[in-house]
Structure formats: C-alpha cells, structure tokens
C-alpha positions as CSV (number, residue, x, y, z in Angstrom):
1,M,-16.9,17.0,28.5
2,S,-19.0,18.9,26.0
3,E,-22.1,17.3,24.4
4,L,-20.5,17.5,20.9
5,K,-17.4,15.7,22.1
6,Q,-19.4,13.0,23.8
7,Q,-21.5,12.5,20.6
8,F,-18.4,12.4,18.6
9,E,-16.8,9.8,20.9
10,D,-19.9,7.7,20.8
11,A,-19.9,7.9,16.9
12,V,-16.3,6.9,16.7
13,N,-16.8,4.0,19.1
14,F,-19.7,2.8,16.9
15,V,-17.7,3.0,13.7
16,Q,-14.6,1.4,15.2
17,S,-16.5,-1.4,16.9
18,G,-18.0,-2.9,13.7
19,N,-21.2,-3.8,15.5
20,G,-24.5,-4.3,13.8
21,D,-25.3,-4.1,10.1
22,F,-23.1,-1.0,9.5
23,K,-20.5,-2.1,6.9
24,P,-18.9,1.0,5.4
25,D,-17.1,0.7,2.1
26,N,-13.5,1.8,1.7
27,N,-14.5,5.3,0.5
28,L,-16.7,5.9,3.5
29,K,-14.0,4.5,5.8
30,L,-11.5,7.0,4.3
31,E,-14.0,9.8,4.9
32,F,-14.4,8.8,8.6
33,Y,-10.6,8.5,8.9
34,A,-10.0,12.0,7.5
35,L,-12.7,13.6,9.7
36,F,-11.4,11.8,12.8
37,K,-7.9,13.0,12.1
38,Q,-9.0,16.6,11.5
39,A,-11.2,16.6,14.6
40,T,-8.4,15.2,16.8
41,E,-5.2,16.5,15.3
42,G,-6.1,19.5,13.1
43,D,-4.6,20.1,9.7
44,V,-2.5,17.3,8.0
45,K,1.1,17.1,9.1
46,G,4.2,15.4,7.8
47,K,5.4,14.5,4.3
48,K,3.1,12.9,1.8
49,P,3.7,9.1,1.5
50,G,5.6,7.8,-1.5
51,L,4.0,6.7,-4.7
52,T,4.1,3.0,-3.8
53,D,2.3,3.6,-0.5
54,F,-1.2,3.6,-2.0
55,V,-3.1,3.4,1.3
56,G,-0.9,6.0,3.0
57,R,-1.3,8.4,0.1
58,A,-5.1,7.9,0.1
59,K,-5.3,8.6,3.8
60,Y,-3.0,11.6,3.5
61,G,-5.0,13.0,0.5
62,A,-8.4,12.6,2.2
63,W,-7.1,14.4,5.4
64,E,-5.4,17.1,3.3
65,K,-8.7,18.0,1.6
66,L,-10.1,19.0,5.0
67,K,-7.3,21.6,5.7
68,G,-8.7,24.6,7.5
69,M,-11.8,22.8,8.8
70,S,-12.3,23.4,12.6
71,A,-12.3,20.5,15.0
72,D,-15.9,21.2,15.9
73,K,-17.0,21.2,12.3
74,A,-15.1,17.9,11.7
75,M,-16.9,16.3,14.7
76,E,-20.3,17.6,13.5
77,T,-19.6,16.2,10.0
78,Y,-18.5,12.9,11.3
79,I,-21.7,12.5,13.4
80,S,-24.0,13.6,10.7
81,K,-22.3,11.4,8.1
82,L,-22.8,8.4,10.4
83,A,-26.4,9.3,11.0
84,Q,-27.1,9.0,7.2
85,Y,-26.1,5.3,7.3
86,R,-27.6,4.2,10.6
C-alpha cells in the first residue's frame, strides 16, 4: 500500500471514530464526505436526489463540486484538511 493511501486510511479512521476533541460541524463533515467519495469512487454518479431529500442533495452537491479531481488529490486534500483541525 502506498504511503498516501495509508495516511488517507488513517485520517478516515480518525474522522469516523469520533475520538478525542475533534467535533466537526456539518459543513466540515460534508467536505470530508465529498473528498472521501471522490478519492474512493471518482466523479459523482447517479441521479441527483429529489428536492425533499435535503441531506442527499447536500451530499450529492458537495461531491459534484469535486468533479474531475484525481483520487490522489482528493486524498491529499482530505489529509491536509484534517491536519488543520488536529
């Protein structure tokens, strides 16, 4: 496994574990979600959720903004964004 992928997995595990004093707000959670999806799945897929699915639309929109970003860049951004808050 590459060093970048290992650092990314460590960062994801930290964010998802909810350990420590790190309590991201909803906007930051959305950014992490979009970066994770871009890093692991690539560009957004599927239909945009309906108007009444506020959470689904927010997630889709955040991921859609990252269209064209490489997986490596998404991983690097995720790691550096977490480093700002640690």
